[in-house]
FIBAVEX-177918 format. One record per residue (C-alpha): residue number from 0; residue in three letters; chain; x, y, z. Coordinates in nm, 4 decimals, padded with zeros to 6 digits, always signed. Layout:
SITE num residuo cadena       c1       c2       c3
SITE NUM     Ala      A        X        Y        Z
...
END
This chain:
SITE num residuo cadena       c1       c2       c3
SITE   0     Asp      A -00.1553 +00.9357 -00.5654
SITE   1     Tyr      A -00.1319 +01.2746 -00.7311
SITE   2     Trp      A -00.5109 +01.3044 -00.7411
SITE   3     Met      A -00.5272 +01.2506 -00.3645
SITE   4     Met      A -00.2307 +01.4748 -00.2822
SITE   5     Arg      A -00.2840 +01.7803 -00.5066
SITE   6     Pro      A -00.5894 +01.9893 -00.6077
SITE   7     Asp      A -00.5077 +01.9735 -00.9786
SITE   8     Thr      A -00.8039 +01.8097 -01.1524
SITE   9     Thr      A -00.7245 +01.9678 -01.4902
SITE  10     Phe      A -00.3904 +01.7883 -01.4989
SITE  11     Ile      A -00.5467 +01.4560 -01.3940
SITE  12     Arg      A -00.8380 +01.4694 -01.6381
SITE  13     Gln      A -00.6151 +01.4807 -01.9469
SITE  14     Tyr      A -00.4697 +01.1378 -01.8586
SITE  15     Leu      A -00.7970 +00.9505 -01.8134
SITE  16     Pro      A -00.8136 +00.8306 -02.1783
SITE  17     Ala      A -00.4617 +00.6843 -02.1544
SITE  18     Thr      A -00.5541 +00.5197 -01.8239
SITE  19     Ser      A -00.8487 +00.3489 -01.9931
SITE  20     Leu      A -00.6309 +00.2260 -02.2799
SITE  21     Ile      A -00.3762 +00.0727 -02.0434
SITE  22     Leu      A -00.6426 -00.1057 -01.8398
SITE  23     His      A -00.8068 -00.2300 -02.1598
SITE  24     Trp      A -00.4726 -00.3812 -02.2664
SITE  25     Tyr      A -00.4616 -00.5804 -01.9444
SITE  26     Glu      A -00.8239 -00.6846 -01.9810
SITE  27     Asp      A -00.7353 -00.8326 -02.3198
SITE  28     His      A -00.4802 -01.0564 -02.1448
SITE  29     Ile      A -00.7243 -01.2166 -01.8993
SITE  30     Asp      A -00.7509 -01.5961 -01.8982
SITE  31     Val      A -01.1305 -01.6218 -01.8841
SITE  32     Lys      A -01.1204 -01.9880 -01.7802
SITE  33     Arg      A -00.9451 -01.9009 -01.4561
SITE  34     Asp      A -01.0409 -01.5338 -01.4182
SITE  35     Met      A -00.6744 -01.4459 -01.3796
SITE  36     Leu      A -00.4241 -01.2829 -01.6114
SITE  37     Gly      A -00.2840 -01.5171 -01.8732
SITE  38     Pro      A +00.0663 -01.4987 -02.0248
SITE  39     Met      A +00.2001 -01.1453 -02.0080
SITE  40     Asn      A +00.4334 -00.9776 -02.2553
SITE  41     Trp      A +00.7380 -00.7686 -02.1687
SITE  42     Trp      A +00.9150 -00.7374 -01.8341
SITE  43     Asn      A +00.6686 -00.7889 -01.5473
SITE  44     Phe      A +00.9081 -00.6679 -01.2808
SITE  45     Thr      A +00.7885 -00.7003 -00.9215
SITE  46     Asp      A +01.0889 -00.7144 -00.6882
SITE  47     Trp      A +01.4593 -00.8003 -00.6789
SITE  48     Asn      A +01.4133 -01.0884 -00.4354
SITE  49     Glu      A +01.6110 -01.4037 -00.5064
SITE  50     Ala      A +01.3117 -01.6288 -00.5791
SITE  51     Phe      A +01.1872 -01.4187 -00.8723
SITE  52     Arg      A +01.3882 -01.4686 -01.1900
SITE  53     Asp      A +01.5003 -01.1246 -01.3110
SITE  54     Gly      A +01.2505 -00.9770 -01.0674
SITE  55     Val      A +00.9515 -01.1478 -01.2348
SITE  56     Pro      A +00.7113 -01.3592 -01.0231
SITE  57     Asp      A +00.5950 -01.7120 -01.1086
SITE  58     Gly      A +00.3171 -01.7211 -01.3664
SITE  59     Ala      A +00.3813 -01.3847 -01.5249
SITE  60     Val      A +00.5403 -01.5281 -01.8382
SITE  61     His      A +00.3301 -01.8432 -01.8807
SITE  62     Gly      A +00.0121 -01.7192 -01.7185
SITE  63     Asn      A -00.1887 -01.7088 -01.3951
SITE  64     Ser      A +00.0366 -01.5039 -01.1691
SITE  65     Ser      A -00.1543 -01.4132 -00.8536
SITE  66     Val      A +00.0885 -01.1272 -00.7892
SITE  67     Ile      A +00.0321 -00.9549 -01.1245
SITE  68     Thr      A -00.3412 -01.0324 -01.1300
SITE  69     Leu      A -00.3967 -00.8876 -00.7830
SITE  70     Gln      A -00.1903 -00.5826 -00.8667
SITE  71     Leu      A -00.4361 -00.5291 -01.1527
SITE  72     Val      A -00.7304 -00.5755 -00.9133
SITE  73     Tyr      A -00.5842 -00.3109 -00.6820
SITE  74     Thr      A -00.5364 -00.0739 -00.9760
SITE  75     Leu      A -00.8885 -00.1323 -01.1102
SITE  76     Arg      A -01.0367 -00.0431 -00.7706
SITE  77     Gln      A -00.8347 +00.2789 -00.7623
SITE  78     Ala      A -00.9303 +00.3579 -01.1220
SITE  79     Ala      A -01.2978 +00.3100 -01.0340
SITE  80     Asp      A -01.2758 +00.5763 -00.7624
SITE  81     Leu      A -01.0924 +00.8096 -00.9999
SITE  82     Phe      A -01.3399 +00.7739 -01.2868
SITE  83     Gln      A -01.6376 +00.7992 -01.0502
SITE  84     Phe      A -01.5014 +01.1328 -00.9264
SITE  85     Phe      A -01.4791 +01.2623 -01.2832
SITE  86     Gly      A -01.8379 +01.1649 -01.3637
SITE  87     Glu      A -01.7759 +00.8419 -01.5555
SITE  88     Gly      A -01.9942 +00.6189 -01.3427
SITE  89     Asn      A -02.0483 +00.3445 -01.6026
SITE  90     Arg      A -01.6768 +00.2978 -01.6539
SITE  91     Ala      A -01.6222 +00.2986 -01.2774
SITE  92     Arg      A -01.8846 +00.0244 -01.2321
SITE  93     Gly      A -01.7196 -00.1820 -01.5034
SITE  94     Tyr      A -01.3823 -00.1584 -01.3338
SITE  95     Arg      A -01.5303 -00.2573 -00.9973
SITE  96     Gln      A -01.7069 -00.5566 -01.1490
SITE  97     Leu      A -01.3918 -00.6731 -01.3272
SITE  98     Ala      A -01.1866 -00.6259 -01.0104
SITE  99     Gly      A -01.4324 -00.8349 -00.8123
SITE 100     Arg      A -01.4322 -01.1114 -01.0715
SITE 101     Leu      A -01.0509 -01.1335 -01.0802
SITE 102     Ala      A -01.0266 -01.1183 -00.7014
SITE 103     Val      A -01.2683 -01.4094 -00.6624
SITE 104     Gly      A -01.0924 -01.6143 -00.9305
SITE 105     Thr      A -00.7494 -01.5603 -00.7778
SITE 106     Tyr      A -00.8681 -01.6346 -00.4242
SITE 107     Arg      A -01.0480 -01.9499 -00.5327
SITE 108     Gln      A -00.7472 -02.0928 -00.7142
SITE 109     Cys      A -00.4445 -01.9627 -00.5252
SITE 110     Phe      A -00.5352 -01.9135 -00.1596
SITE 111     Ser      A -00.4364 -02.1833 +00.0871
SITE 112     Gly      A -00.6731 -02.1955 +00.3819
SITE 113     Lys      A -00.4362 -02.4335 +00.5580
SITE 114     Arg      A -00.1399 -02.1978 +00.5316
SITE 115     Met      A -00.3500 -01.8782 +00.5375
SITE 116     Glu      A -00.1308 -01.7514 +00.2545
SITE 117     Met      A -00.1739 -01.6736 -00.1144
SITE 118     Ala      A +00.0282 -01.8898 -00.3527
SITE 119     Asn      A +00.2084 -01.7382 -00.6506
SITE 120     Thr      A +00.0099 -01.9533 -00.8986
SITE 121     Pro      A -00.2798 -02.2034 -00.8931
SITE 122     Ala      A -00.0225 -02.4837 -00.8652
SITE 123     Lys      A +00.0303 -02.3744 -00.5023
SITE 124     Thr      A +00.3917 -02.4909 -00.5039
SITE 125     Arg      A +00.5564 -02.1544 -00.4330
SITE 126     Tyr      A +00.4581 -01.8766 -00.1953
SITE 127     Ser      A +00.5792 -01.5220 -00.1434
SITE 128     Gln      A +00.5131 -01.2271 +00.0811
SITE 129     His      A +00.4216 -01.0407 -00.2357
SITE 130     Ala      A +00.1200 -01.2555 -00.3250
SITE 131     Ser      A -00.0401 -01.2227 +00.0182
SITE 132     Ile      A +00.0428 -00.8520 +00.0379
SITE 133     Trp      A -00.1410 -00.7836 -00.2870
SITE 134     Ala      A -00.4260 -01.0104 -00.1768
SITE 135     Val      A -00.4784 -00.7900 +00.1292
SITE 136     Leu      A -00.4394 -00.4618 -00.0571
SITE 137     Ala      A -00.6760 -00.5768 -00.3331
SITE 138     Asp      A -00.9363 -00.7093 -00.0852
SITE 139     Ala      A -00.9117 -01.0532 -00.2419
SITE 140     Ile      A -00.9108 -01.1966 +00.1112
SITE 141     Pro      A -01.2113 -01.1457 +00.3439
SITE 142     Pro      A -01.1462 -00.8545 +00.5846
SITE 143     Lys      A -01.1831 -01.0839 +00.8862
SITE 144     Asp      A -00.8830 -01.2883 +00.7678
SITE 145     Gln      A -00.6516 -01.0073 +00.6614
SITE 146     Gly      A -00.4874 -00.9585 +01.0018
SITE 147     Arg      A -00.4152 -01.3294 +01.0311
SITE 148     Val      A -00.2728 -01.3413 +00.6784
SITE 149     Met      A -00.0434 -01.0445 +00.7432
SITE 150     Asn      A +00.0791 -01.2025 +01.0666
SITE 151     Arg      A +00.1779 -01.5035 +00.8555
SITE 152     Val      A +00.3506 -01.2742 +00.6056
SITE 153     Leu      A +00.5600 -01.1198 +00.8851
SITE 154     Lys      A +00.6461 -01.4461 +01.0623
SITE 155     Asp      A +00.6795 -01.7143 +00.7915
SITE 156     Thr      A +01.0484 -01.7004 +00.6974
SITE 157     Ala      A +00.9948 -01.9695 +00.4318
SITE 158     Leu      A +00.8110 -01.7137 +00.2168
SITE 159     Ser      A +00.9980 -01.5378 -00.0609
SITE 160     Gln      A +01.0779 -01.2064 +00.1073
SITE 161     Ala      A +01.0061 -00.8513 -00.0059
SITE 162     Thr      A +01.3177 -00.6400 -00.0574
SITE 163     Phe      A +01.3596 -00.2644 -00.0116
SITE 164     Tyr      A +01.1367 -00.1367 -00.2925
SITE 165     Phe      A +00.8455 -00.3702 -00.2236
SITE 166     Arg      A +00.8428 -00.3033 +00.1505
SITE 167     Phe      A +00.6429 +00.0091 +00.0739
SITE 168     Tyr      A +00.3527 -00.2227 -00.0138
SITE 169     Leu      A +00.4270 -00.4454 +00.2842
SITE 170     Thr      A +00.3684 -00.1439 +00.5063
SITE 171     Arg      A +00.0475 -00.0480 +00.3242
SITE 172     Ala      A -00.0871 -00.4002 +00.3821
SITE 173     Met      A +00.0191 -00.3973 +00.7478
SITE 174     Val      A -00.1679 -00.0724 +00.8072
SITE 175     Lys      A -00.4751 -00.1977 +00.6219
SITE 176     Ala      A -00.4797 -00.5197 +00.8260
SITE 177     Gly      A -00.4495 -00.3353 +01.1579
SITE 178     Leu      A -00.0799 -00.4059 +01.2154
SITE 179     Gly      A +00.0576 -00.0567 +01.1589
SITE 180     Asp      A +00.2090 -00.0429 +01.5079
SITE 181     Gln      A +00.4605 -00.3049 +01.3971
SITE 182     Tyr      A +00.6097 -00.0690 +01.1384
SITE 183     Pro      A +00.9000 +00.0568 +01.3556
SITE 184     Phe      A +01.0162 -00.3060 +01.3845
SITE 185     Gln      A +01.0385 -00.3272 +01.0029
SITE 186     Leu      A +01.3187 -00.0717 +00.9693
SITE 187     Glu      A +01.6084 -00.3158 +01.0061
SITE 188     Pro      A +01.7052 -00.3035 +00.6342
SITE 189     Trp      A +01.7573 +00.0728 +00.6589
SITE 190     Ile      A +01.9432 +00.0403 +00.9885
SITE 191     Gln      A +02.1771 -00.1994 +00.8095
SITE 192     Met      A +02.2306 +00.0601 +00.5359
SITE 193     Leu      A +02.3418 +00.3073 +00.8024
SITE 194     Asp      A +02.5691 +00.0462 +00.9584
SITE 195     Met      A +02.7313 -00.0005 +00.6158
SITE 196     Gly      A +02.8107 +00.3698 +00.6033
SITE 197     Leu      A +02.5501 +00.4609 +00.3417
SITE 198     Thr      A +02.3986 +00.8096 +00.3478
SITE 199     Thr      A +02.1545 +00.7368 +00.0635
SITE 200     Phe      A +01.9196 +00.4463 -00.0079
SITE 201     Ala      A +02.0479 +00.1272 -00.1711
SITE 202     Glu      A +01.8553 -00.0250 -00.4613
SITE 203     Lys      A +01.8528 -00.3772 -00.3198
SITE 204     Pro      A +02.0361 -00.5974 -00.0671
SITE 205     Glu      A +02.4041 -00.6652 -00.1273
SITE 206     Pro      A +02.5430 -00.7022 -00.3826
SITE 207     Thr      A +02.3655 -00.3894 -00.5055
SITE 208     Arg      A +02.4331 -00.2031 -00.8270
SITE 209     Ser      A +02.3135 +00.1331 -00.6956
SITE 210     Asp      A +02.3669 +00.2935 -00.3554
SITE 211     Cys      A +02.1429 +00.5908 -00.4347
SITE 212     His      A +01.7982 +00.4710 -00.5358
SITE 213     Gly      A +01.4753 +00.6629 -00.4752
SITE 214     Trp      A +01.2487 +00.3583 -00.4777
SITE 215     Ser      A +01.3981 +00.2407 -00.1486
SITE 216     Ala      A +01.3207 +00.5699 +00.0247
SITE 217     Ser      A +00.9834 +00.4662 +00.1685
SITE 218     Pro      A +01.0751 +00.5656 +00.5281
SITE 219     Glu      A +01.0643 +00.9256 +00.4004
SITE 220     Tyr      A +00.6950 +00.8631 +00.3387
SITE 221     Asp      A +00.6113 +00.6280 +00.6255
SITE 222     Phe      A +00.7569 +00.8370 +00.9060
SITE 223     Leu      A +00.4793 +01.0858 +00.8215
SITE 224     Ala      A +00.2066 +00.8651 +00.6714
SITE 225     Thr      A +00.2365 +00.5630 +00.9033
SITE 226     Ile      A +00.4047 +00.6637 +01.2300
SITE 227     Cys      A +00.2332 +01.0049 +01.2387
SITE 228     Gly      A -00.0560 +00.8769 +01.0286
SITE 229     Ile      A -00.0963 +01.1918 +00.8165
SITE 230     Thr      A -00.2759 +01.1108 +00.4898
SITE 231     Pro      A -00.5313 +01.2822 +00.2660
SITE 232     Leu      A -00.8882 +01.1978 +00.3563
SITE 233     Thr      A -01.0368 +01.3390 +00.0366
SITE 234     Pro      A -00.8935 +01.4104 -00.3109
SITE 235     Gly      A -00.6653 +01.7109 -00.3438
SITE 236     Phe      A -00.5813 +01.6894 +00.0266
SITE 237     Thr      A -00.8929 +01.8980 +00.0901
SITE 238     Ser      A -00.9270 +01.7196 +00.4249
SITE 239     Val      A -00.6862 +01.5146 +00.6328
SITE 240     Gln      A -00.6858 +01.1961 +00.8368
SITE 241     Ile      A -00.4352 +01.1614 +01.1178
SITE 242     Ala      A -00.4208 +00.8004 +01.2365
SITE 243     Pro      A -00.0864 +00.7401 +01.4139
SITE 244     His      A +00.0862 +00.4012 +01.4420
SITE 245     Met      A +00.3635 +00.4743 +01.6906
SITE 246     Gly      A +00.4537 +00.1222 +01.7934
SITE 247     Tyr      A +00.7063 +00.1365 +02.0789
SITE 248     Leu      A +00.7661 +00.5119 +02.0333
SITE 249     Ser      A +00.6436 +00.7330 +02.3156
SITE 250     His      A +00.6879 +01.0817 +02.1665
SITE 251     Val      A +00.6891 +01.2148 +01.8094
SITE 252     Thr      A +00.6867 +01.5646 +01.6645
SITE 253     Ala      A +00.6521 +01.6326 +01.2931
SITE 254     Ser      A +00.5483 +01.8845 +01.0331
SITE 255     Met      A +00.4271 +01.8102 +00.6822
SITE 256     Pro      A +00.3655 +02.0435 +00.3873
SITE 257     Val      A +00.0263 +02.0087 +00.2150
SITE 258     Pro      A -00.1434 +02.2317 -00.0454
SITE 259     Ser      A -00.3040 +02.4505 +00.2230
SITE 260     Gly      A +00.0121 +02.4999 +00.4319
SITE 261     Ile      A +00.1954 +02.3068 +00.7041
SITE 262     Ile      A +00.0391 +02.0399 +00.9248
SITE 263     Gln      A +00.2090 +02.0127 +01.2653
SITE 264     Val      A +00.1637 +01.7321 +01.5150
SITE 265     Glu      A +00.3063 +01.6447 +01.8546
SITE 266     Leu      A +00.2130 +01.2950 +01.9679
SITE 267     Thr      A +00.2678 +01.1560 +02.3174
SITE 268     Gln      A +00.1725 +00.7940 +02.3750
SITE 269     Ser      A +00.1011 +00.6596 +02.7234
SITE 270     Gly      A +00.0704 +00.2880 +02.7834
SITE 271     Gln      A -00.0896 +00.0764 +02.5145
SITE 272     Lys      A -00.4090 +00.2745 +02.4674
SITE 273     Gly      A -00.3499 +00.6371 +02.5654
SITE 274     Ile      A -00.2406 +00.9295 +02.3500
SITE 275     Lys      A -00.2235 +01.3074 +02.3675
SITE 276     Ala      A -00.2066 +01.4801 +02.0298
SITE 277     Val      A -00.1441 +01.8496 +01.9716
SITE 278     Val      A -00.2509 +01.9159 +01.6129
SITE 279     Arg      A -00.2225 +02.2344 +01.4077
SITE 280     Leu      A -00.4058 +02.2431 +01.0749
SITE 281     Pro      A -00.3375 +02.5272 +00.8283
SITE 282     Gly      A -00.5899 +02.7550 +00.6622
SITE 283     Thr      A -00.9380 +02.6041 +00.6386
SITE 284     Leu      A -00.8160 +02.2437 +00.6456
SITE 285     Ser      A -01.0271 +02.0053 +00.8572
SITE 286     Gly      A -01.0420 +01.6290 +00.9001
SITE 287     Arg      A -01.0394 +01.3609 +01.1648
SITE 288     Phe      A -00.8057 +01.2037 +01.4188
SITE 289     Val      A -00.8235 +00.8248 +01.4504
SITE 290     Trp      A -00.6874 +00.6193 +01.7405
SITE 291     Lys      A -00.7453 +00.2527 +01.8234
SITE 292     Gly      A -01.0797 +00.2350 +01.6445
SITE 293     His      A -01.2107 +00.5687 +01.7739
SITE 294     Trp      A -01.2117 +00.9071 +01.6025
SITE 295     Val      A -01.2877 +01.2748 +01.6544
SITE 296     Asn      A -01.3262 +01.5617 +01.4107
SITE 297     Leu      A -01.0396 +01.8051 +01.3557
SITE 298     Lys      A -01.0900 +02.1735 +01.2781
SITE 299     Pro      A -00.8563 +02.4356 +01.1354
SITE 300     Gly      A -00.5973 +02.5746 +01.3767
SITE 301     Arg      A -00.4584 +02.4327 +01.7014
SITE 302     Gln      A -00.6382 +02.1638 +01.9031
SITE 303     Val      A -00.5552 +01.9009 +02.1615
SITE 304     Val      A -00.6903 +01.5476 +02.1292
SITE 305     Arg      A -00.6801 +01.2938 +02.4124
SITE 306     Phe      A -00.7736 +00.9274 +02.4239
END
């Protein structure tokens, strides 16, 4: 995240050796017979939902957790991009190959084609939003099926549900699967916090031990990154992508600080397919504006985009 957001390669480079050591530790815990993670030491916290004992998903302790394995796949793919950028192509290829192997193993053993959902373990007795979310984010499910899987995640109330912290990843998977316009409908937990009189973010649903917890503050990010769609296109935020997901909203204005200055947008949606965007990019920042599968280039300064 820091690599994408800030032009600070010197800071990032010093942590690459530690990154490799951590990923090697996980590689040592792979169950090679199943191509999934085996029994994992320590506290494999995932979410405070009621179905996970002490926040730990099925299979983490005794082995073959799809949730933890796919989280590793996701991380390996990100690490590959990072190491490729810093000139370590062989290591990057190794991470991509390992990620692909674990993704295939987890899909083969845990995905239910009948349910179109990822099970928590190869036993396929328990299912969660979390497993399918990570399957989408890690590309362990074919792209053509990801939208259908995420629709199941949003509609199947029998699934173990993501709580406040994990809904950040729910949103990332929705956007990836083409369902970003449903994000405004996912804000009910935070509306309930307001109804309770809270002015800060609760750690988890009642009874909660903390009413001021940063990990539940994802709307602070998603109002800009999802609704307005402002994200870095290249590392260091040297270029920007603006791909709004406004849902039922008709008008949005926002500003966002980035290394080169302040990005300003005014978005006016008309009907289901039309938009007018007034975009101001600071300094020499350029990028692209994406809307409903179409895109145009953005240049520094003020411009108006219409679809």
